[in-house]
Every structure is written in C-alpha cells, then in structure tokens.
C-alpha positions as CSV (number, residue, x, y, z in Angstrom):
1,X,51.9,58.0,113.2
2,X,48.3,58.0,114.0
3,X,47.6,54.8,112.4
4,X,50.7,53.3,113.9
5,X,49.4,54.4,117.4
6,X,46.1,52.9,116.6
7,X,47.7,49.7,115.5
8,X,49.8,49.7,118.9
9,X,46.6,50.2,120.9
10,X,44.7,47.5,118.8
11,X,47.2,45.0,119.5
12,X,47.2,45.5,123.3
13,X,43.3,45.8,123.5
14,X,43.1,42.4,121.7
15,X,45.8,40.8,124.1
16,X,43.9,42.1,127.2
17,X,40.7,40.8,125.8
18,X,41.6,37.3,125.9
19,X,44.1,35.1,124.0
20,X,47.4,36.7,123.5
21,X,48.7,37.4,120.1
22,X,52.1,35.7,119.6
23,X,53.7,39.2,119.4
24,X,52.1,41.0,122.3
25,X,54.6,40.0,125.1
26,X,57.3,41.8,122.7
27,X,55.2,45.1,122.7
28,X,57.6,47.6,124.6
29,X,55.3,50.7,125.0
30,X,52.5,48.9,126.5
31,X,51.7,51.6,129.3
32,X,51.1,54.2,126.4
33,X,49.2,51.8,124.2
34,X,47.0,50.9,127.5
35,X,46.6,54.8,128.1
36,X,45.8,55.7,124.4
37,X,42.9,53.0,124.3
38,X,41.6,53.8,128.0
39,X,41.3,57.6,127.2
40,X,40.1,57.2,123.8
41,X,36.6,58.5,124.7
42,X,34.0,59.0,127.4
43,X,32.2,55.9,126.3
44,X,34.1,53.5,128.5
45,X,33.7,55.5,131.6
46,X,30.2,56.0,130.9
47,X,29.4,52.3,130.6
48,X,32.0,50.6,132.4
49,X,33.5,48.6,129.6
50,X,37.1,49.3,129.0
51,X,37.3,48.1,125.2
52,X,34.0,49.9,124.0
53,X,35.9,53.2,123.5
54,X,37.6,53.0,120.2
55,X,37.0,51.2,117.0
56,X,40.5,50.1,115.6
57,X,41.2,50.7,111.9
58,X,41.2,47.9,109.7
59,X,44.6,46.1,109.1
60,X,45.6,47.0,105.5
61,X,45.7,43.8,103.5
62,X,49.0,43.7,101.5
63,X,47.9,40.6,99.4
64,X,44.9,39.4,97.6
65,X,45.3,35.8,98.2
66,X,46.3,33.3,95.5
67,X,44.1,31.4,93.1
68,X,43.6,28.5,95.8
69,X,42.4,31.0,98.5
70,X,39.9,32.6,95.9
71,X,38.3,29.1,95.3
72,X,38.4,27.9,98.8
73,X,35.9,29.3,101.6
74,X,37.7,29.1,105.0
75,X,35.5,29.2,108.0
76,X,36.8,29.3,111.7
77,X,34.6,27.7,114.3
78,X,34.6,25.7,117.5
79,X,32.2,23.1,116.9
80,X,29.6,21.5,114.4
81,X,26.4,23.6,114.9
82,X,27.1,26.1,112.3
83,X,28.4,23.5,109.9
84,X,25.1,21.8,110.2
85,X,23.1,24.9,109.5
86,X,25.3,25.5,106.3
87,X,24.9,22.1,105.1
88,X,21.3,21.8,105.5
89,X,19.9,25.1,104.8
90,X,22.2,27.3,102.5
91,X,20.8,26.8,99.1
92,X,24.2,27.0,97.3
93,X,25.7,24.0,99.5
94,X,26.4,21.2,97.1
95,X,25.3,18.2,99.3
96,X,25.9,15.6,96.2
97,X,29.4,16.7,95.5
98,X,30.1,17.0,99.4
99,X,28.7,13.6,100.1
100,X,26.2,15.0,102.6
101,X,23.4,12.8,104.2
102,X,21.6,12.7,107.6
103,X,20.7,9.3,109.1
104,X,17.3,8.9,110.5
105,X,19.0,9.6,114.1
106,X,20.1,13.2,112.8
107,X,23.9,12.0,112.3
108,X,25.5,13.9,109.4
109,X,27.9,12.2,107.0
110,X,30.0,14.2,104.7
111,X,32.8,13.2,102.3
112,X,36.6,13.9,102.5
113,X,36.0,17.4,100.9
114,X,32.9,19.7,100.9
115,X,31.8,22.2,98.0
116,X,29.3,25.0,97.1
117,X,27.4,24.6,93.9
118,X,29.8,26.8,92.1
119,X,32.7,24.6,93.0
120,X,34.1,26.5,95.9
121,X,35.7,24.2,98.3
122,X,34.7,24.6,102.0
123,X,37.7,24.3,104.6
124,X,36.5,24.2,108.1
125,X,39.1,25.2,110.9
126,X,37.7,23.7,113.7
127,X,39.5,24.3,117.5
128,X,37.5,23.6,120.9
129,X,36.8,26.8,123.0
130,X,37.9,25.7,126.4
131,X,40.4,27.5,128.1
132,X,40.4,30.2,125.0
133,X,41.9,27.7,122.7
134,X,39.5,28.8,119.8
135,X,40.3,32.5,120.4
136,X,44.0,31.9,120.6
137,X,44.1,30.0,117.0
138,X,41.8,32.8,115.7
139,X,43.9,35.6,116.9
140,X,47.0,34.1,115.6
141,X,45.8,33.5,112.2
142,X,43.9,36.7,112.0
143,X,47.0,38.6,112.6
144,X,48.8,36.8,110.0
145,X,45.8,37.5,107.3
146,X,47.4,40.7,106.1
147,X,50.5,38.9,104.7
148,X,48.8,35.3,103.9
149,X,48.1,34.0,100.5
150,X,45.3,31.6,102.2
151,X,42.8,33.9,103.4
152,X,40.4,33.5,106.4
153,X,36.9,34.1,104.8
154,X,34.5,33.8,107.9
155,X,34.8,33.2,111.6
156,X,32.2,32.5,114.3
157,X,32.3,34.3,117.6
158,X,30.1,34.2,120.9
159,X,28.4,36.8,123.0
160,X,31.1,36.3,125.7
161,X,34.0,37.6,123.6
162,X,32.3,39.5,120.5
163,X,33.1,42.7,121.4
164,X,36.8,41.8,121.4
165,X,36.4,41.0,117.5
166,X,33.9,43.8,116.8
167,X,36.1,46.4,118.1
168,X,39.3,45.0,116.7
169,X,40.9,45.5,113.2
170,X,40.0,42.1,111.6
171,X,36.2,42.2,110.9
172,X,34.6,43.7,107.8
173,X,31.2,45.9,108.6
174,X,28.1,44.1,107.5
175,X,27.2,47.1,105.3
176,X,30.4,46.8,103.2
177,X,29.2,43.5,102.4
178,X,26.2,44.9,100.7
179,X,23.6,43.8,103.4
180,X,21.2,46.6,104.1
181,X,19.3,47.8,107.3
182,X,16.0,46.7,105.6
183,X,17.5,43.2,105.1
184,X,18.0,43.1,109.0
185,X,14.9,44.6,110.1
186,X,13.2,41.6,111.5
187,X,16.1,40.6,113.4
188,X,16.0,41.0,117.4
189,X,17.9,44.1,118.4
190,X,20.0,42.6,121.2
191,X,21.5,40.1,118.4
192,X,22.7,43.3,116.7
193,X,23.9,45.2,119.8
194,X,26.1,42.5,120.8
195,X,28.1,42.7,117.4
196,X,27.9,46.5,116.9
197,X,31.0,48.4,117.4
198,X,31.7,51.6,119.2
199,X,30.8,53.5,116.2
200,X,27.5,52.0,116.1
201,X,28.4,49.8,113.0
202,X,27.3,46.4,112.7
203,X,29.9,43.6,112.5
204,X,28.1,40.5,112.3
205,X,25.0,38.7,112.3
206,X,23.3,35.6,113.9
207,X,20.7,33.2,113.0
208,X,19.5,32.5,116.5
209,X,18.1,34.3,119.5
210,X,18.5,32.6,122.9
211,X,16.2,33.6,125.4
212,X,16.3,31.2,128.3
213,X,13.7,29.1,130.1
214,X,13.4,26.6,133.1
215,X,12.9,23.2,131.9
216,X,11.3,20.6,134.5
217,X,10.2,16.8,134.8
218,X,6.5,16.7,134.5
219,X,6.5,13.3,136.6
220,X,8.2,14.9,139.4
221,X,6.0,18.2,139.2
222,X,3.0,16.2,139.3
223,X,4.2,14.3,142.4
224,X,5.6,17.0,144.3
225,X,3.7,20.1,143.3
226,X,0.5,18.4,142.4
227,X,0.5,19.6,138.8
228,X,2.6,19.6,135.7
229,X,0.6,22.3,134.0
230,X,3.3,25.3,133.0
231,X,1.1,28.1,134.1
232,X,0.6,26.5,137.8
233,X,4.3,25.5,137.9
234,X,5.6,28.8,136.8
235,X,3.2,30.6,139.6
236,X,5.3,28.5,142.1
237,X,8.7,29.3,140.4
238,X,8.1,33.0,139.9
239,X,10.8,34.5,142.0
240,X,14.0,33.2,143.9
241,X,12.2,32.9,147.2
242,X,9.7,30.8,145.6
243,X,12.2,28.9,143.7
244,X,13.9,28.1,147.0
245,X,10.8,26.8,148.7
246,X,10.5,24.2,145.9
247,X,13.9,23.2,146.5
248,X,13.3,22.4,149.9
249,X,9.9,20.5,148.8
250,X,12.2,18.5,146.2
251,X,14.6,17.6,148.7
252,X,11.9,16.3,151.5
253,X,10.6,14.3,148.3
254,X,13.8,12.6,147.6
255,X,14.7,14.6,144.6
256,X,17.4,17.3,143.8
257,X,16.1,20.8,142.6
258,X,19.2,21.4,140.5
259,X,21.8,18.9,139.0
260,X,25.0,20.8,139.9
261,X,26.9,23.9,141.1
262,X,26.7,25.8,137.4
263,X,23.0,25.1,136.6
264,X,21.6,28.7,137.7
265,X,24.9,30.6,136.6
266,X,23.7,32.2,133.7
267,X,20.4,33.3,135.3
268,X,22.7,35.4,137.7
269,X,25.4,36.3,135.3
270,X,23.1,37.6,132.8
271,X,21.5,39.8,134.9
272,X,24.4,41.9,136.6
273,X,24.2,45.7,137.0
274,X,27.9,46.2,135.4
275,X,30.4,44.7,133.3
276,X,33.0,42.3,134.5
277,X,35.6,45.1,133.7
278,X,35.3,48.8,134.3
279,X,37.0,51.8,132.7
280,X,40.2,51.4,134.9
281,X,40.7,48.0,134.0
282,X,39.5,46.4,137.3
283,X,37.5,43.2,137.7
284,X,34.2,43.8,139.4
285,X,32.5,41.0,140.9
286,X,28.9,41.8,140.6
287,X,26.6,41.6,143.6
288,X,24.5,39.3,141.6
289,X,27.4,36.9,141.1
290,X,27.7,36.5,144.7
291,X,24.2,35.8,144.9
292,X,24.7,32.6,142.8
293,X,27.6,31.8,145.2
294,X,25.4,32.0,148.1
295,X,22.5,30.2,146.7
296,X,24.8,27.4,145.5
297,X,26.6,26.9,148.6
298,X,23.1,26.7,150.2
299,X,21.8,24.1,147.8
300,X,25.0,21.9,148.1
301,X,24.9,22.0,151.9
302,X,21.1,21.3,152.2
303,X,21.6,18.6,149.4
304,X,19.4,20.6,146.9
305,X,21.7,19.7,144.0
306,X,23.5,16.5,143.1
307,X,27.1,18.0,143.1
308,X,27.7,17.8,139.2
309,X,29.1,20.3,137.0
310,X,28.0,21.5,133.7
311,X,28.9,18.9,131.0
312,X,30.1,16.1,132.9
313,X,28.5,12.5,132.6
314,X,26.5,12.5,135.9
315,X,25.0,15.9,134.7
316,X,24.0,14.6,131.5
317,X,22.7,11.3,133.1
318,X,20.6,13.6,135.6
319,X,18.5,14.7,132.6
320,X,17.2,11.3,131.9
321,X,14.0,9.6,133.2
322,X,16.2,7.7,135.5
323,X,17.5,10.9,137.1
324,X,16.1,12.5,140.2
325,X,16.7,16.0,139.3
326,X,13.7,18.4,139.2
327,X,15.0,20.7,136.4
328,X,17.4,22.4,134.3
329,X,17.9,26.1,133.1
330,X,18.5,26.0,129.3
331,X,18.3,28.4,126.4
332,X,16.9,27.6,122.9
333,X,19.5,25.5,121.8
334,X,19.9,23.8,125.1
335,X,16.5,22.3,125.0
336,X,16.3,21.4,121.5
337,X,19.9,19.8,121.4
338,X,21.2,19.0,124.8
339,X,18.2,18.3,126.7
340,X,16.5,16.4,124.1
341,X,19.5,14.3,123.5
342,X,20.1,13.4,127.3
343,X,16.5,12.9,128.1
344,X,16.2,10.0,125.6
345,X,12.4,10.4,125.4
346,X,9.5,12.7,124.6
347,X,6.8,14.0,127.0
348,X,9.2,13.9,130.0
349,X,9.8,17.8,130.1
350,X,7.9,21.0,130.0
351,X,9.3,24.4,130.3
352,X,8.3,27.8,132.0
353,X,9.8,31.1,132.3
354,X,11.5,30.6,135.9
355,X,12.2,32.8,138.3
356,X,14.2,35.3,136.5
357,X,14.3,36.1,132.7
358,X,17.9,35.6,131.0
359,X,19.6,34.7,127.7
360,X,22.5,32.0,127.2
361,X,24.6,32.0,124.3
362,X,24.4,32.4,120.6
363,X,26.5,32.4,117.6
364,X,27.5,35.3,115.4
365,X,28.9,35.2,111.6
366,X,31.6,37.8,111.0
367,X,33.4,38.5,107.8
368,X,37.2,38.6,107.9
369,X,38.8,41.7,106.8
370,X,41.1,40.6,103.5
371,X,38.4,37.8,102.6
372,X,38.7,36.9,98.9
373,X,35.2,35.4,99.1
374,X,33.2,38.2,100.2
375,X,30.3,38.0,97.9
376,X,29.9,34.3,99.0
377,X,30.3,35.3,102.7
378,X,27.3,38.0,102.1
379,X,25.1,35.4,100.6
380,X,25.7,33.0,103.5
381,X,24.7,35.8,105.9
382,X,21.4,36.7,104.0
383,X,20.2,33.2,103.4
384,X,20.8,32.0,107.1
385,X,19.8,35.4,108.8
386,X,17.4,37.3,106.5
387,X,15.4,34.8,104.7
388,X,12.2,34.3,106.4
389,X,11.5,31.0,104.7
390,X,14.6,29.4,105.7
391,X,14.5,30.6,109.3
392,X,10.9,29.0,109.4
393,X,12.3,25.9,108.4
394,X,15.2,25.6,110.6
395,X,12.9,26.1,113.6
396,X,10.4,23.7,112.4
397,X,13.0,20.9,111.7
398,X,15.2,21.6,114.7
399,X,13.2,23.8,117.4
400,X,15.9,26.1,117.4
401,X,14.7,29.7,117.9
402,X,15.7,31.6,114.8
403,X,16.6,35.3,114.4
404,X,13.6,36.5,112.7
405,X,10.7,38.2,114.5
406,X,8.0,37.8,111.9
407,X,8.8,34.0,111.4
408,X,8.9,33.3,115.2
409,X,5.5,35.4,115.8
410,X,4.0,33.4,113.0
411,X,5.0,30.2,114.6
412,X,4.1,31.2,117.9
413,X,0.6,31.0,117.1
414,X,0.1,27.2,117.1
415,X,3.6,25.6,117.4
416,X,3.8,22.3,118.9
417,X,6.9,20.8,120.4
418,X,7.0,16.9,120.1
419,X,9.7,16.6,122.5
420,X,7.9,18.9,125.0
421,X,4.7,16.7,124.9
422,X,3.2,19.2,122.4
423,X,3.8,22.5,124.5
424,X,4.2,25.6,122.5
425,X,7.5,26.8,123.7
426,X,8.3,29.1,121.0
427,X,5.4,31.4,122.2
428,X,7.4,31.7,125.5
429,X,10.6,32.5,123.6
430,X,8.7,35.1,121.5
431,X,7.5,36.8,124.7
432,X,11.1,36.8,126.3
433,X,13.4,37.6,123.0
434,X,12.5,41.2,123.0
435,X,13.2,42.1,126.4
436,X,17.0,40.7,126.4
437,X,19.4,43.2,127.5
438,X,22.9,42.6,126.4
439,X,24.4,45.9,127.5
440,X,26.5,44.4,130.2
441,X,28.8,42.0,127.9
442,X,32.5,42.6,127.4
443,X,35.3,41.0,125.7
444,X,36.6,39.2,128.7
445,X,33.7,37.3,129.7
446,X,34.3,33.7,128.4
447,X,37.6,33.8,130.4
448,X,36.1,35.5,133.7
449,X,33.0,33.5,133.8
450,X,35.1,30.3,133.4
451,X,37.6,31.2,136.2
452,X,34.8,32.4,138.7
453,X,32.9,29.3,138.4
454,X,36.2,27.1,138.5
455,X,37.3,29.2,141.7
456,X,34.1,28.9,143.8
457,X,33.8,25.0,143.0
458,X,36.3,24.6,145.8
459,X,34.2,26.8,148.0
460,X,31.1,24.6,147.2
461,X,33.2,21.5,147.9
462,X,34.4,22.8,151.2
463,X,37.9,22.8,150.3
464,X,38.4,26.4,150.9
465,X,36.4,29.3,152.5
466,X,34.6,32.2,150.8
467,X,37.7,34.7,150.8
468,X,40.0,32.3,149.6
469,X,37.8,31.3,146.7
470,X,37.5,35.0,145.7
471,X,41.5,35.3,146.1
472,X,42.0,32.4,144.0
473,X,39.4,33.8,140.9
474,X,41.4,37.1,141.2
475,X,44.8,35.2,141.0
476,X,43.4,33.1,138.0
477,X,42.0,36.2,136.2
478,X,44.9,38.3,136.4
479,X,47.3,35.6,135.2
480,X,44.8,34.9,132.2
481,X,44.5,38.8,131.7
482,X,47.8,40.5,133.1
483,X,46.7,43.9,132.3
484,X,43.5,43.5,134.4
485,X,43.8,44.2,138.2
486,X,41.1,43.2,141.0
487,X,38.9,46.1,141.9
488,X,39.7,47.7,145.3
C-alpha cells in the first residue's frame, strides 16, 4: 500500500510538473495524492518548491528488453547539440560506420544509421521542446518503460524542468552507474545541485556550465561610449541604473540598446528571491520579474529596443554588422553558437559581465531506469563530463564552457577567442561560474517562463494593460498546470 500510495503521488506530481501523462486525467484520488505529496516533508515549506519534498520510488521494471533493445542505445533529446558532442568527442563513437564527417563550415553529415565501435546502434528520438512537446513525448514513453521491450537508455533535460525528473521515478542515480564522487569532483557545484533529488542523490551530469555575460558591438561602443575596452565598457554598465543611462545614449545616437522584449529576461528570472511555485501549489510572481516587465515597457515606449522576440528573423538579423543593436545577453552556448553564427564575422563583438550576474540554460544527461545499456551510458557520462582532456578539447574547438573547473582554470590563463577579436572570455566565465545560485529553480519553470513572456508581450505592444496581462498569464499558467492556482 505504501508503494502504491507513492506511485499515485508520483503520477500526480509528474502531471503537475508539466506535460501530462496519458493516464493522469483518470486519476480518481487526486486530492489525496496531492495532499500526500504536499505534506511529505518540511523541505517544501522551507524552500517554497512544492515538488522537492519526496523522492519517488523507482518504477519496477517488468522485462529486461529484447535482444534488439540491448543492441540499441536509445537517447531522447530536443535538438542536435548533444548529438554533436557525442559524435565528435565520445571515443567509442564509430565515425566510419556512422558515415560521420564535418564540413569546413561545421556542417555535420551522418549516414542512415549511427553506431558505437562495439556495434551498438544509436537511435535518436528527437522532439522539439516548444510548448512542452519534448516533455510530453518523454513522459509518455518513460511511463511505458516498465513494460516495453525497447528500452530508453538515456534522456536529456534542461534546468527549467530538471527537478520534475530528478524527483520522479524514472531516473537511475549516478552512483548506481558506478560513477564516484571523486570522478565528479571538478564539476561546478550548481550543475550538481540542479539534478540532485530531495534525498541528496545525484541523478544526472552535464558537460557544460552556463554563466552569462553581455555581448556588445565594438564599433557602436567606440562611437557612443568612446571606448570598446571591456573593462571600461563594464564600468558604464555595472548596474541597471547605469545600463539604463547607456540605453538613452544609444537611442540618442540612433541605436537600440537591446533587440527585443525578451533579451534581458534571464538576468531577471535567474535572480529571483523565490521559486515560481510555493508549498501551497500557488504561482508566485517574484518582484524581480515585474522589474523586467517595467524595464521592458520603458524600453519599448522609449525606443530603446527594436521590438523583436527571441529567435525571430529580425532578432537574428540584429546581431549582424548591418544591425543597429548595441548588445545581447548571452550565456556560454549563445556566444559561441547563436551569436557567432548570426554575426557572420569576427572582431564585431566583445563581452563584459553586464549589470547583473546570471546563468542561462544547460543540458544534463540522465540514465533511464530500466536501461539495458547501463555500462554504455556510464561510459558516455564519464567521457563527456569527467575526462579533463576531452573537456579541454571541447572548449578549444567550440568555445563552449565545459563543466570542469581544473580544465577551465587552465584555459583561463591565456585563452583567446577568434570570434571575440582575441578576447579571453573564458576568464570571465571562470570568475562567474562558481557564484551561480540555482536554488530557486523548480519543475514548472519552462512552462511558466514561456507563459509569462507571452502574456506580457501583449502589454509591451500596448494591446492590454498590465493587470490584464497578469490575469492572462495566470489563466494560461493554470490551464497548462491545472493543479496550480494564483497566489493571493
């Protein structure tokens, strides 16, 4: 009965955390399940995160999987980033058998099937993350894992919903894979905290850390601020008041401070004083999020931004030399992937700390309970997150900031970024990464962040007033997560 009770609680918890499992709507005793999880321990009341209180028992696996499953490594993800890391840096990836090659422009080519050197076939299950689609797919297939002959071996998660899976029943603890604390000793603590369950058990690993910086156009800085030197520019952007003063200068000179509505969002959302959801399953809009709203409304009305949204065509174009935007908030992956691609040229940007420390993103590997390739999953995790030489090479090749303190401190001494005109941005990341605080994350973050930004876009455009935008956010959020309510 105790295990059944925990299983029912787990199903409800996972439903509330985002994408619904197929059977959640049929759960009859949802009030009891919710009460059980809410009252499971004092931890939830202490930290305000409603789903940290109880680690759910792993689901018993009824079958071992068939022969085909044991010879197939099934990995669930939402994009190609981890695929590229595995293909390029995992020593046991068979590049020849997989038909893997990389063109001069970085474009990857693979054959119809991919393999490891021992003959194991790799099967990628890729679902875009927008509107919780990836989580929906993953939830459905993890729920079927116990009785499936075709086992999921590994899946990827982001910080915005990692706790949903970490405290759920479908993740295999890292220690059960044989990976020791000593092997993980050089990883940044916050990257462990994000995937540590309520019992203090580590449930995943990441190859990257993602502190954020402010990337600015050197030519515009020289014209408007009289210098492009990162130290001197940082002095003029050191807090939000100074940042706003520079925004006015940019407008007066015919430039935009930021491209769009969402550019500064993560600097506010990752510096909140409390999680999105409290111990009473109420949505709490932190004061820092409303500061973002007020700043963005001011920037929109004053013409300090160009009225774009993240990832749209104009936002991408604003990052090129033809753009009129001074700068962009980006973490590690954004600078070396998105910004470098959109800029189309080296020497156009430098980076500085900006007005407030923050982080943005990150990807974690989790082993699925019931995997029939546990040894292979463990070997991948070791190679891509514990091997200093591999971590160094990833950063040297891609400028991604990898999750190994010793490796990054070694590079920070004399690293030079070709894209950033020889600037040593790794040194800035190395100074910022140990100070990242991920204690306010929760399992609802992706969905609530998306709904909040979408609701207030109407306010920035002048289509609704602030109160209506807030009401629309609560409506969207509670439709997405029916067990949540607006805080009184």
